[in-house]
C-alpha positions in Angstrom: 97.5 -58.2 76.5 99.4 -60.5 74.2 97.5 -63.7 73.1 98.3 -66.7 71.0 95.7 -67.2 68.2 95.7 -70.6 66.6 94.0 -70.5 63.2 94.5 -66.7 63.1 94.6 -66.7 59.3 91.0 -68.0 59.0 87.9 -66.0 58.5 86.8 -65.9 62.1 90.4 -66.0 63.5 91.6 -63.1 61.4 88.6 -61.0 62.1 89.0 -61.6 65.8 92.7 -60.6 65.5 91.5 -57.2 64.1 89.0 -56.8 67.0 91.8 -57.7 69.5 94.1 -55.1 67.9 91.3 -52.4 68.0 91.0 -53.1 71.7 94.7 -52.7 72.3 95.7 -56.3 72.4 98.5 -58.1 70.4 97.7 -61.3 68.6 100.4 -63.8 67.9 99.2 -65.9 65.0 99.9 -69.6 64.5 98.4 -71.0 61.3 99.3 -73.9 58.9 97.8 -71.9 56.0 96.1 -75.1 54.9 92.9 -73.1 54.5 93.4 -69.5 55.7 95.1 -67.1 53.3 98.6 -65.7 54.1 97.3 -62.3 53.3 95.4 -62.2 56.6 98.6 -62.5 58.5 100.2 -59.3 57.1 101.2 -56.8 59.7 101.0 -59.4 62.5 103.4 -61.6 64.4 103.0 -64.8 62.5 104.3 -68.3 62.8 103.7 -70.7 60.0 103.0 -74.2 61.3 100.7 -76.7 62.9 99.1 -76.4 66.4 100.3 -80.0 67.1 103.9 -79.0 66.5 105.0 -79.0 70.1 108.5 -77.7 69.4 107.0 -74.7 67.5 104.4 -73.9 70.2 107.2 -74.0 72.8 109.3 -71.7 70.7 106.4 -69.2 70.4 106.1 -69.0 74.2 109.8 -68.8 74.6 110.0 -65.9 72.2 106.8 -64.3 73.7 106.8 -65.2 77.4 104.2 -62.4 78.0 101.4 -64.3 76.2 98.6 -64.4 78.7 95.9 -66.6 77.0 95.3 -68.8 74.0 92.4 -68.4 71.5 92.1 -71.7 69.8 90.4 -71.4 66.3 92.4 -73.9 64.3 90.2 -76.7 62.9 88.7 -78.2 59.8 85.1 -76.9 59.5 83.3 -78.2 56.4 80.4 -80.5 57.4 80.2 -82.4 54.1 83.9 -83.0 54.0 83.8 -84.3 57.6 81.2 -86.9 56.5 83.4 -88.0 53.6 86.7 -87.9 55.6 85.9 -88.4 59.3 89.4 -89.6 60.1 90.8 -86.3 58.9 88.5 -84.4 61.3 89.1 -86.5 64.3 92.9 -86.5 63.7 93.2 -82.7 63.1 90.4 -81.3 65.3 90.6 -83.7 68.2 94.1 -85.2 68.3 95.7 -82.0 67.2 93.8 -80.0 69.9 94.8 -82.6 72.5 98.5 -82.1 71.6 98.1 -78.3 71.8 96.4 -78.5 75.2 99.0 -80.8 76.7 101.7 -78.4 75.5 99.9 -75.4 77.1 99.5 -77.3 80.4 103.2 -78.2 80.4 104.0 -74.5 79.8 101.8 -73.4 82.7 99.3 -71.6 80.6 96.1 -71.1 82.5 93.6 -69.4 80.1 92.1 -71.0 76.9 89.2 -69.7 74.8 88.0 -72.5 72.5 86.2 -72.0 69.2 83.3 -74.4 69.6 80.0 -74.8 67.7 76.3 -74.7 68.2 76.1 -77.8 65.8 76.7 -79.9 68.9 73.1 -79.2 70.1 70.0 -81.2 69.5 67.1 -79.4 67.9 64.4 -78.9 70.6 60.8 -78.4 69.8 61.0 -74.7 70.2 64.5 -74.6 68.6 65.8 -72.3 71.4 68.9 -73.7 73.2 70.9 -72.6 76.2 74.1 -74.1 77.6 72.1 -76.8 79.5 70.2 -78.0 76.4 70.6 -81.6 75.2 73.5 -82.3 72.8 73.2 -84.3 69.6 76.1 -83.6 67.1 75.1 -85.1 63.8 78.3 -84.9 61.8 81.9 -85.9 62.4 82.7 -82.1 62.4 80.2 -81.5 65.1 81.3 -84.6 67.0 84.9 -83.4 66.8 83.8 -80.1 68.5 81.9 -82.0 71.2 84.8 -84.4 71.8 87.3 -81.5 72.1 85.0 -79.7 74.6 84.8 -82.9 76.7 88.5 -83.4 76.5 89.4 -79.8 77.4 86.9 -79.9 80.3 88.6 -83.0 81.7 92.1 -81.6 81.3 91.0 -78.4 83.1 89.4 -80.3 85.9 92.5 -82.5 86.4 94.8 -79.5 86.4 93.0 -77.9 89.4 95.3 -79.7 91.9 98.5 -78.4 90.1 100.4 -75.1 90.8 99.0 -73.7 87.5 95.4 -74.8 87.1 94.0 -74.2 83.6 90.5 -72.9 83.0 88.7 -72.7 79.6 85.8 -70.9 78.0 84.1 -72.7 75.0 82.3 -70.2 72.8 79.6 -72.1 71.0 79.2 -70.2 67.7 76.0 -70.1 65.8 76.2 -69.0 62.2 78.6 -66.1 61.4 77.8 -63.9 58.4 79.2 -60.7 56.9 82.7 -59.3 57.0 84.9 -57.0 59.1 83.2 -53.6 58.8 86.6 -52.1 58.1 87.1 -54.7 55.3 90.4 -56.0 56.7 89.1 -59.6 56.2 86.1 -61.6 55.1 85.1 -64.9 53.5 87.8 -66.0 51.1 87.1 -69.6 50.0 86.5 -69.8 46.2 83.8 -72.5 46.6 82.1 -71.6 49.9 79.8 -73.9 51.8 78.4 -71.4 54.2 75.0 -69.9 53.3 76.0 -66.2 52.6 79.0 -67.3 50.5 76.8 -69.5 48.3 74.2 -66.8 48.0 76.9 -64.4 46.9 78.2 -66.8 44.4 74.7 -67.1 42.8 74.3 -63.3 42.8 77.6 -62.9 41.0 77.1 -65.6 38.5 79.8 -67.8 39.9 77.1 -70.4 40.6 74.1 -71.3 38.6 71.7 -71.0 41.5 71.5 -71.0 45.3 70.0 -74.3 46.6 67.9 -74.4 49.7 69.0 -77.7 51.2 66.0 -79.2 53.0 62.4 -78.0 52.9 60.8 -80.6 55.1 61.9 -79.5 58.5 59.4 -78.9 61.3 59.8 -75.1 61.1 57.4 -72.3 60.1 58.3 -72.6 56.4 59.9 -76.0 56.2 63.5 -74.7 55.9 66.1 -74.9 58.5 66.1 -72.3 61.2 69.4 -70.7 62.2 70.8 -68.0 64.3 72.8 -65.7 62.1 75.4 -63.5 63.9 77.4 -60.7 62.3 81.1 -61.8 62.2 82.1 -58.6 64.0 79.8 -59.3 66.9 81.3 -62.8 67.1 84.8 -61.2 67.1 83.8 -58.8 69.9 82.6 -61.8 71.9 86.1 -63.1 71.9 87.4 -59.8 73.1 84.8 -59.8 75.9 85.8 -63.4 76.8 89.4 -62.5 77.0 88.9 -59.3 79.0 86.2 -60.8 81.2 87.8 -64.2 81.6 88.2 -64.3 85.4 84.9 -62.5 85.9 83.0 -65.1 83.9 84.2 -67.8 86.4 83.4 -65.6 89.3 79.9 -65.2 87.9 79.6 -69.0 87.6 80.5 -69.3 91.3 77.9 -66.7 92.3 75.3 -68.8 90.5 76.0 -71.6 92.8 77.9 -73.8 90.4 81.0 -74.2 92.6 84.5 -73.8 91.3 83.9 -74.2 87.6 87.0 -74.8 85.4 85.3 -75.2 82.0 82.5 -72.8 80.9 80.5 -73.1 77.7 78.9 -69.9 76.5 76.5 -69.5 73.5 77.4 -66.7 71.1 74.6 -65.8 68.7 72.1 -63.1 67.9 69.4 -64.7 70.0 67.0 -64.6 67.1 65.8 -67.4 64.8 65.7 -66.9 61.0 64.7 -69.5 58.5 66.9 -70.2 55.5 64.0 -69.1 53.2 63.7 -65.8 55.2 67.4 -65.2 54.9 67.3 -65.8 51.2 64.4 -63.4 50.8 66.3 -60.7 52.7 69.4 -61.3 50.6 67.5 -61.1 47.3 66.1 -57.7 48.5 69.6 -56.4 49.2 71.3 -57.8 46.1 71.9 -55.5 43.1 71.6 -58.5 40.8 68.9 -61.3 40.6 69.5 -64.6 42.4 68.1 -67.9 41.1 66.9 -70.1 43.9 66.1 -73.8 43.8 65.1 -76.3 46.4 67.0 -79.6 47.2 67.2 -82.4 49.7 68.9 -82.1 53.1 72.7 -82.4 53.3 74.2 -85.2 55.3 74.7 -84.0 58.9 72.3 -81.1 58.7 69.5 -80.6 61.3 66.4 -78.4 61.7 68.7 -76.0 63.5 68.5 -73.9 66.6 68.9 -70.4 67.9 70.7 -69.1 70.9 69.6 -68.2 74.4 72.5 -65.7 75.1 71.6 -65.0 78.7 75.0 -66.5 80.0 77.0 -64.4 77.5 75.2 -61.3 78.7 75.5 -62.0 82.4 79.0 -63.5 82.4 80.7 -61.4 79.8 78.6 -58.3 79.5 78.2 -59.1 75.8 75.3 -59.2 73.4 75.0 -58.9 69.6 74.7 -55.3 68.3 74.5 -55.7 64.5 71.7 -56.9 62.2 71.6 -59.5 59.4 71.0 -56.6 57.1 74.2 -55.0 58.2 76.0 -58.3 57.7 74.8 -58.4 54.1 75.9 -54.8 53.5 79.4 -55.7 54.8 79.4 -58.9 52.7 78.7 -56.9 49.5 81.3 -54.3 50.5 83.9 -57.1 51.1 83.2 -58.7 47.7 84.1 -55.4 46.0 87.6 -55.4 47.6 88.2 -59.1 48.2 90.6 -59.6 45.3 92.7 -56.6 46.4 92.8 -57.7 50.0 93.8 -61.3 49.1 96.5 -60.2 46.6 99.8 -61.7 48.0 101.7 -58.9 46.1 100.2 -56.2 48.3 102.8 -54.0 49.8 101.7 -54.0 53.4 104.5 -55.4 55.6 104.1 -58.2 58.1 106.4 -59.6 60.8 107.1 -63.1 59.6 108.6 -65.7 61.9 109.6 -68.7 59.7 
């Protein structure tokens, strides 16, 4: 199956492209390269541009009329940046997505898999959330994801009376860690904000220390509790959503939820790990010492949550297979080859569509 992958040069998008290829599918990448490295597009059909460029999106579908679904990853994702520049996040994540969705509807595209986030959830007393749990996005980034979900759901519902009704799955990610086990892609940002990247920077001496941001949460050790999922498991969830797309909606109908057109699905390991516990595990795996200090909460952070993944199991036949320890092993292996993989002078060819 051929699929459009917006944001396919990013960490999650590029890893999912590898998983799609391994499963026999063909990704067509659309990425502005504002964040993702061009190196992650090598060997793939690639269009350099913005998802809100209607003419470009139309051209892609004209040149690839056999595209059967769209995987929508393209977004700004840094919480602290979203607090400082909310307009940027609402314009690019929400308005840009709306333009893309309207173009897809006009082209008669009927399948969308949206890259959403568990940051839209409130933190319940037991920190376990399913798709019916209360929502409370605390940052402009999280609110942009929630807004996009609502917008996409409304568009899908309204399209059900048209000749080409659209349906969408929103995969609500928890916290991806690690790298592609075959080391085709991994974290690439020089100054990472995600936890494993900041730990790696401290272990390699690129940062003075790793800071635990927030030690006064109502968790077992005072630090935030998260659900850390291996990036390869997350990529496989997208393959499962693509291949099981129609079946997921049939399962929803069997559950008595009627003719659903928009389906949120949690994608996590199903286990809660505190930040302090993750740091301890990382220090045990690291070949070099890591200095750790404690600091205040960051704007937009919460106590966290971990996933109830029952719907992913029942609707998609998917569940996480890899451990946090395996994620750390792949992260260290990726760091050893990261410079080589990101070298734009590498000789591997790609199919570039200007």
